[in-house]
TIDO-7984 format. One line per field, with one value per residue (C-alpha): residue number from 1; y, z, x. Coordinates in pm, whole numbers. Layout:
// TIDO-7984
n = (NUM; ...)
yy = (Y; ...)
zz = (Z; ...)
xx = (X; ...)
END
This chain:
// TIDO-7984
n = (1; 2; 3; 4; 5; 6; 7; 8; 9; 10; 11; 12; 13; 14; 15; 16; 17; 18; 19; 20; 21; 22; 23; 24; 25; 26; 27; 28; 29; 30; 31; 32; 33; 34; 35; 36; 37; 38; 39; 40; 41; 42; 43; 44; 45; 46; 47; 48; 49; 50)
yy = (-2019; -2109; -1901; -1801; -1680; -1484; -1314; -1213; -1032; -889; -579; -483; -530; -315; -43; -49; -16; 277; 623; 937; 1072; 756; 697; 445; 97; -232; -597; -711; -1039; -1133; -1161; -1357; -1659; -1904; -1923; -2168; -2202; -1825; -1652; -1344; -1089; -784; -451; -124; 195; 119; 363; 180; -161; -36)
zz = (-583; -255; -93; 185; -70; -261; 54; 137; -196; -229; -12; -220; -544; -405; -306; -649; -831; -619; -776; -589; -575; -414; -39; 119; 10; 201; 130; 258; 406; 532; 174; 11; -182; -455; -781; -1063; -943; -909; -577; -551; -312; -286; -154; -39; 140; 465; 645; 519; 621; 970)
xx = (2233; 2067; 1794; 2036; 2293; 2028; 1906; 2263; 2313; 1959; 2027; 2332; 2135; 1852; 2097; 2266; 1934; 1811; 1786; 1891; 1533; 1394; 1373; 1609; 1499; 1509; 1428; 1087; 1210; 863; 735; 1021; 891; 982; 785; 870; 1227; 1281; 1330; 1108; 1261; 1033; 1153; 1000; 1101; 1281; 1052; 741; 879; 968)
END
């Protein structure tokens, strides 16, 4: 999977993994990086990232 493809599905994965008690989550696109062939896509609360 390319980095572009991964970044397209990351928001849906983040939404699916969110619990009801958590704030709305969003992908921290500024901190995306590759490490040993894995794409690391961090996330945090949407309010914090704004």
